C-alpha positions as CSV (number, residue, x, y, z in Angstrom):
1,M,142.8,116.6,101.6
2,K,141.0,119.8,101.6
3,S,140.6,119.7,105.5
4,T,144.4,119.3,105.8
5,Q,145.3,122.3,103.7
6,T,142.7,124.2,105.6
7,R,144.3,123.6,108.9
8,K,147.8,124.2,107.6
9,L,146.7,127.6,106.3
10,N,145.0,128.5,109.7
11,R,148.2,127.5,111.5
12,I,150.3,129.9,109.3
13,L,147.7,132.6,109.9
14,S,147.5,132.0,113.6
15,I,150.7,134.2,114.3
16,P,149.9,137.1,111.9
17,V,146.4,137.7,113.0
18,S,147.3,137.4,116.7
19,V,149.8,140.1,116.1
20,I,147.2,142.2,114.6
21,A,145.0,141.6,117.3
22,V,147.7,142.7,119.7
23,L,148.3,145.9,117.7
24,L,144.6,146.6,117.4
25,T,144.4,146.1,121.4
26,H,147.4,148.3,122.1
27,F,146.1,151.4,119.6
28,L,142.7,151.2,121.1
29,K,144.1,151.1,124.6
30,T,141.7,148.3,125.5
31,P,141.4,148.1,129.5
32,N,141.4,144.3,129.6
33,P,143.5,143.2,126.4
34,M,142.5,139.4,126.9
35,M,138.9,140.1,126.2
36,I,140.1,140.6,122.6
37,L,143.2,138.5,122.5
38,I,141.4,135.3,123.7
39,I,139.3,135.5,120.6
40,P,141.9,134.5,118.1
41,V,143.3,131.9,120.7
42,V,139.6,130.0,120.7
43,Y,139.3,130.4,116.9
44,F,142.8,129.0,116.0
45,T,142.5,126.3,118.7
46,Y,139.2,125.3,117.2
47,A,140.3,125.5,113.5
48,D,143.7,124.0,113.7
49,G,144.1,122.3,117.2
50,Y,146.5,122.6,120.0
51,L,149.5,123.7,117.7
52,G,147.9,126.8,116.4
53,G,146.2,127.6,119.6
54,T,149.4,127.5,121.5
55,M,151.0,129.9,118.9
56,S,148.4,132.2,119.3
57,A,148.2,132.1,123.0
58,I,152.1,132.6,123.6
59,I,151.6,136.0,121.5
60,A,148.5,136.9,123.8
61,V,150.2,135.9,127.2
62,L,153.4,137.9,126.2
63,Y,151.3,141.2,125.3
64,S,149.4,140.7,128.5
65,L,152.5,140.5,130.5
66,Y,153.5,143.7,128.8
67,F,150.3,145.3,129.4
68,F,149.9,144.7,133.2
69,S,153.4,145.6,133.9
70,N,155.6,148.5,133.6
71,A,157.8,148.4,130.7
72,D,160.9,148.7,132.8
73,Q,159.6,146.3,135.5
74,L,158.2,143.7,132.8
75,F,160.7,141.1,134.0
76,T,160.9,142.1,137.5
77,Y,160.0,139.5,140.2
78,N,157.7,140.3,142.6
79,D,154.4,138.7,144.1
80,L,151.8,140.9,141.7
81,N,153.8,140.2,138.6
82,V,153.9,136.5,139.5
83,Q,150.1,136.4,140.2
84,K,149.2,138.3,137.2
85,V,151.6,135.9,134.9
86,M,150.2,132.8,136.6
87,T,146.6,133.7,136.3
88,I,147.0,134.4,132.5
89,V,148.9,131.5,131.8
90,V,146.4,129.1,133.5
91,A,143.5,130.9,132.0
92,V,144.9,130.7,128.5
93,T,146.0,127.1,129.1
94,V,142.6,126.1,130.3
95,I,140.8,127.5,127.4
96,V,143.3,126.1,124.9
97,V,142.9,122.4,126.5
98,L,138.8,123.0,126.6
99,V,138.5,124.1,123.0
100,G,140.9,121.7,121.8
101,K,139.1,118.9,123.5
102,L,135.8,120.3,122.1
103,K,137.4,120.4,118.6
104,K,138.6,116.9,118.9
105,R,135.1,115.8,119.9
106,S,133.7,117.7,117.0
107,E,136.2,115.9,114.5
108,S,135.3,112.6,116.0
109,H,131.5,113.3,115.7
110,A,132.1,114.6,112.2
111,D,133.7,111.5,111.2
112,N,131.3,109.1,112.7
113,A,128.5,111.1,110.9
114,A,130.6,110.8,107.5
115,Q,131.0,107.2,108.0
116,M,127.4,106.7,108.8
117,R,126.5,108.5,106.0
118,D,128.9,106.4,103.6
119,N,127.6,103.2,105.3
120,F,124.4,104.4,104.7
121,F,124.6,105.1,100.8
122,Q,126.6,101.9,100.7
123,I,123.5,99.8,102.0
124,L,121.2,101.7,99.8
125,S,123.6,100.9,96.8
126,G,123.6,97.2,97.4
127,M,120.1,96.4,97.9
128,D,118.5,94.1,95.3
129,V,115.8,96.4,94.9
130,Q,115.3,99.5,92.7
131,L,115.5,102.6,94.9
132,L,114.8,106.2,94.4
133,V,115.0,109.1,96.6
134,T,113.5,112.5,95.6
135,E,112.9,115.8,97.2
136,L,109.6,116.8,98.4
137,G,108.4,119.7,96.3
138,T,110.6,119.7,93.3
139,D,110.8,115.9,92.8
140,N,114.5,116.3,92.0
141,V,116.3,113.0,92.5
142,L,118.7,112.9,95.3
143,F,119.8,109.3,95.2
144,A,119.0,106.4,92.6
145,N,121.2,103.0,92.9
146,E,122.5,101.3,89.9
147,K,119.6,98.8,89.6
148,M,117.2,101.9,89.2
149,N,119.1,103.5,86.4
150,T,119.9,100.0,84.9
151,G,115.9,99.0,84.8
152,Y,115.0,102.5,83.2
153,R,118.0,102.5,80.9
154,I,119.4,105.7,82.1
155,D,122.8,106.2,81.3
156,N,123.6,109.7,82.7
157,D,123.7,110.9,86.4
158,P,119.9,111.7,87.4
159,V,120.9,113.2,90.6
160,G,119.5,117.1,90.6
161,K,116.8,116.3,87.9
162,P,113.0,115.8,88.4
163,C,112.5,112.0,88.6
164,W,109.2,112.3,86.1
165,E,111.5,113.7,83.4
166,V,114.4,111.4,83.8
167,Y,112.6,108.2,84.0
168,H,109.3,108.8,82.3
169,G,110.1,111.7,80.0
170,F,106.9,113.3,81.1
171,T,106.6,117.4,81.6
172,S,104.9,117.4,85.0
173,R,104.6,115.0,87.8
174,C,103.2,111.4,87.0
175,E,99.6,111.1,87.6
176,F,100.2,107.7,89.3
177,C,102.7,109.5,91.7
178,P,101.5,108.8,95.4
179,I,103.4,111.6,97.0
180,E,100.2,113.8,97.5
181,T,98.7,110.9,99.5
182,L,102.2,110.3,101.4
183,E,102.2,114.0,102.5
184,K,98.7,113.7,103.9
185,N,99.4,110.6,105.8
186,P,103.2,110.4,106.3
187,G,103.4,107.9,108.6
188,K,101.8,105.2,106.2
189,A,103.5,103.3,103.2
190,I,101.9,102.9,99.8
191,E,102.0,99.8,98.0
192,W,101.2,99.7,94.2
193,E,102.2,97.9,90.9
194,Y,103.4,99.7,88.1
195,Q,104.7,98.4,84.3
196,N,107.8,100.2,83.1
197,T,106.8,101.4,79.7
198,R,110.3,101.5,78.3
199,T,111.2,97.8,79.2
200,G,107.6,96.3,79.8
201,R,108.5,95.0,82.9
202,W,106.3,94.8,85.9
203,F,107.2,96.2,89.4
204,H,105.8,96.2,92.9
205,N,106.7,99.5,94.4
206,R,106.3,100.5,98.1
207,D,106.7,104.3,98.8
208,G,107.2,106.3,102.1
209,L,108.6,109.2,103.6
210,I,112.1,108.8,105.5
211,Q,114.4,111.3,107.0
212,W,117.4,111.9,105.0
213,P,120.8,112.1,106.6
214,D,120.7,115.9,106.3
215,G,117.6,116.0,108.3
216,R,115.0,116.7,105.9
217,M,112.0,114.5,105.0
218,V,112.4,112.7,101.6
219,H,110.3,110.3,99.5
220,L,111.7,106.8,99.3
221,Q,110.4,104.6,96.5
222,Q,111.4,100.8,96.4
223,G,110.5,98.7,93.5
224,V,110.9,94.8,93.1
225,D,110.8,93.0,89.8
226,I,107.6,91.1,89.6
227,T,107.7,90.3,86.0
228,R,108.3,86.7,86.5
229,N,105.4,86.3,88.8
230,K,103.1,88.2,86.2
231,E,104.3,85.9,83.6
232,M,103.6,82.8,85.6
233,A,100.3,84.2,86.6
234,E,99.4,84.7,82.9
235,S,100.7,81.3,82.1
236,L,98.6,79.9,84.7
237,R,95.5,81.9,83.4
238,R,96.2,80.8,80.0
239,A,96.5,77.2,81.0
240,K,93.1,77.3,83.1
241,E,91.5,79.0,80.4
242,S,92.8,76.0,78.0
243,A,92.0,73.2,80.6
244,E,88.2,75.0,80.7
245,E,88.0,75.1,76.8
246,A,89.1,71.4,76.7
247,N,86.4,70.6,79.2
248,R,84.0,72.5,77.3
249,A,85.0,70.7,74.0
250,K,84.5,67.6,75.9
251,S,81.2,68.5,77.1
252,E,80.0,69.3,73.7
253,F,81.5,66.5,72.2
254,L,79.5,64.1,74.5
255,S,76.5,66.1,74.0
256,R,77.0,65.6,70.1
257,M,77.7,61.9,70.6
258,S,74.6,61.5,72.8
259,H,72.7,62.9,70.3
260,E,74.2,60.9,67.5
261,I,74.0,57.7,69.5
262,R,70.0,58.2,70.1
263,T,69.4,58.6,66.5
264,P,70.5,55.2,65.4
265,M,69.3,53.6,68.6
266,N,65.8,55.2,68.0
267,A,66.0,53.6,64.4
268,I,67.0,50.2,65.7
269,I,64.2,50.3,68.3
270,G,61.6,51.6,65.9
271,M,62.6,49.1,63.1
272,A,62.6,46.1,65.7
273,A,59.2,47.1,66.9
274,L,57.9,47.0,63.3
275,A,59.4,43.7,62.5
276,G,58.0,42.2,65.7
277,K,54.4,43.3,64.5
278,S,54.5,42.2,60.8
279,D,54.0,38.8,59.4
280,D,55.4,39.8,56.0
281,G,58.8,38.1,55.5
282,E,60.1,40.6,53.1
283,Y,59.0,43.7,55.3
284,V,60.7,42.0,58.2
285,K,63.9,41.3,56.1
286,E,63.8,45.1,55.1
287,C,63.4,46.2,58.7
288,L,66.4,43.9,59.7
289,G,68.5,45.4,57.1
290,N,67.7,48.6,58.2
291,I,68.6,47.7,61.8
292,N,72.0,46.4,60.5
293,E,72.9,49.7,59.0
294,A,71.8,51.8,62.0
295,S,73.7,49.3,64.0
296,E,76.9,49.9,61.9
297,H,76.3,53.6,62.3
298,L,76.0,53.4,66.0
299,L,79.3,51.3,66.0
300,G,80.9,54.1,64.3
301,V,79.7,56.8,66.6
302,I,81.0,54.4,69.8
303,N,84.5,53.9,68.1
304,D,84.7,58.0,67.7
305,I,83.7,58.2,71.5
306,L,86.8,55.8,72.1
307,D,88.9,57.6,69.9
308,M,88.4,60.9,72.3
309,S,92.1,60.2,73.6
310,K,93.3,60.6,70.0
311,I,91.5,63.8,69.5
312,E,93.3,65.4,72.5
313,A,96.7,64.0,71.5
314,G,96.2,65.7,68.1
315,K,96.6,62.2,66.4
316,F,92.9,61.9,65.1
317,E,92.8,61.2,61.3
318,L,90.3,61.0,58.9
319,S,89.8,57.7,57.1
320,D,89.0,58.0,53.6
321,T,87.4,55.2,51.5
322,D,85.7,55.0,48.3
323,F,82.0,54.3,48.4
324,V,79.0,54.7,46.2
325,L,77.4,57.7,47.5
326,E,73.7,56.7,46.6
327,Q,74.1,53.8,48.8
328,M,75.5,55.9,51.8
329,L,72.5,58.3,51.3
330,H,70.3,55.5,51.2
331,R,71.7,54.4,54.5
332,V,71.2,57.7,56.1
333,C,67.7,57.8,54.8
334,N,66.9,54.3,56.5
335,I,68.5,55.6,59.8
336,N,66.4,58.8,60.0
337,Q,63.3,57.5,58.3
338,F,61.8,56.3,61.7
339,R,61.7,59.4,63.1
340,F,60.5,61.4,60.0
341,N,57.5,58.7,60.1
342,Q,56.7,59.6,63.5
343,K,55.9,63.0,62.8
344,N,54.5,62.4,59.3
345,Q,57.3,64.3,57.6
346,H,58.0,64.1,54.0
347,F,61.6,63.5,53.3
348,S,63.2,63.7,49.8
349,I,66.8,63.5,48.4
350,F,67.8,65.5,45.5
351,V,71.5,64.5,43.6
352,D,72.7,66.7,41.1
353,S,73.5,64.8,38.0
354,A,77.2,66.6,37.9
355,V,77.7,64.8,41.3
356,P,80.4,61.6,40.8
357,T,78.6,58.3,41.3
358,A,81.6,57.0,43.6
359,I,83.5,59.2,45.9
360,V,86.5,59.0,48.2
361,V,86.1,60.6,51.7
362,D,85.7,59.5,55.2
363,Q,82.4,57.8,55.1
364,Q,81.6,57.5,58.7
365,R,82.3,61.3,59.3
366,L,80.2,62.3,56.3
367,T,77.3,60.1,57.5
368,Q,77.6,61.7,61.0
369,V,77.4,65.4,59.6
370,I,74.6,64.6,57.1
371,T,72.6,62.6,60.3
372,N,73.1,65.7,62.7
373,L,71.8,68.1,60.1
374,L,68.8,65.7,59.2
375,S,68.1,65.2,63.0
376,N,68.1,68.8,63.7
377,A,65.6,69.4,60.7
378,N,63.3,66.5,62.1
379,K,63.4,68.3,65.4
380,F,62.5,71.9,64.2
381,T,60.2,71.0,61.2
382,P,56.6,70.7,62.2
383,E,54.5,67.5,61.7
384,E,53.8,66.8,57.8
385,G,56.4,69.3,57.1
386,P,58.9,68.8,54.1
387,I,62.6,68.0,54.8
388,T,64.8,67.8,51.5
389,L,68.6,66.9,51.4
390,T,70.3,68.3,48.4
391,V,73.6,67.3,47.0
392,T,75.3,69.4,44.5
393,S,78.8,69.8,42.8
394,Q,80.8,73.0,43.0
395,G,82.9,72.0,40.5
396,E,86.4,70.2,39.9
397,N,90.0,71.8,40.5
398,A,93.1,71.3,38.8
399,E,93.9,68.1,40.6
400,G,90.7,66.5,39.7
401,L,89.1,67.0,43.1
402,Y,85.5,67.6,43.6
403,T,83.8,70.0,46.0
404,L,80.4,68.9,46.8
405,R,77.9,70.8,48.9
406,F,75.1,68.9,51.2
407,E,72.4,71.1,51.9
408,V,69.3,70.3,54.2
409,Q,66.2,72.5,53.5
410,D,63.3,72.0,56.1
């Protein structure tokens, strides 16, 4: 629209400007007026096209005819006048045609350049990445596509403002900006990752220097959202840690189970050996009773190992039963007594009078815990050293439940 109005204005001005040029030439008495009159012809041909150039050319030709002929011989037919007229007309016509073609070619190139520029910006706007183009030196934004502005929650047009101010709220260039490295090595792109502090999303950026449509070098940044990849990697890391933790738990569980298996097994083997060497029927019966208790405890440990799948599935439950605490402590003593005897250790049990005679709890689990404590005491107590198991009551709550404390001192 602006170009059309300009051309109309040039067309209107072609006649008065050419007349002014004629008057100037006449009063200055220029020896060769076409040297001056050809200037508006060329200008208006280039500015308006053939129409404006032709109008200016007619005025130039008419004055040239007047100038090169006497006033009374202006339209007199002779060879000299014809030659002058033909020369001027041909020269002006050639100039108008050539300049007109140059004008059309220039307009065609300008239209092609504008179309290429529009296509270039359409391509940039349609790319499914965050695109940011900034000016070297000032860091002012030259272009930012919608995905870039949306990703940083920018509502206003950022063009003409420093990128570090618009997108990060900084007062100077970002410390992580790779522009200095790019300027030292302009032919090499730089790839890096960055987390948007406003949205928390991660981006893989690729920065480089490119030539802008106006010919200058600018800084182009492309950002691809890799938040999902980061989340997947984090999920895999947590899953790996969980799997490793589960493997460690299994290893620790099997290690404890092997320890718990050895304790009753040692009692069984030791009591069997003692029973085989004794002729005392009562003693042999006592050894067989101890072997039976150790076997029941071993069976409980084996059942725990077989219940490992329930533990992994979160379905493991305690089995509360009522029993006489003294009998359970006696059984624990029998299971561990053989190992105490091997090191001549003095084992004793003290039960507080406030402790109930019968209790309700998972007997198998409680036996395992106490056995583990006594096994460690046996391991770290020197020969002939004392080991004491103490059971005390911590009181009764409003629901009638007791808290018992089992303590092993070595």
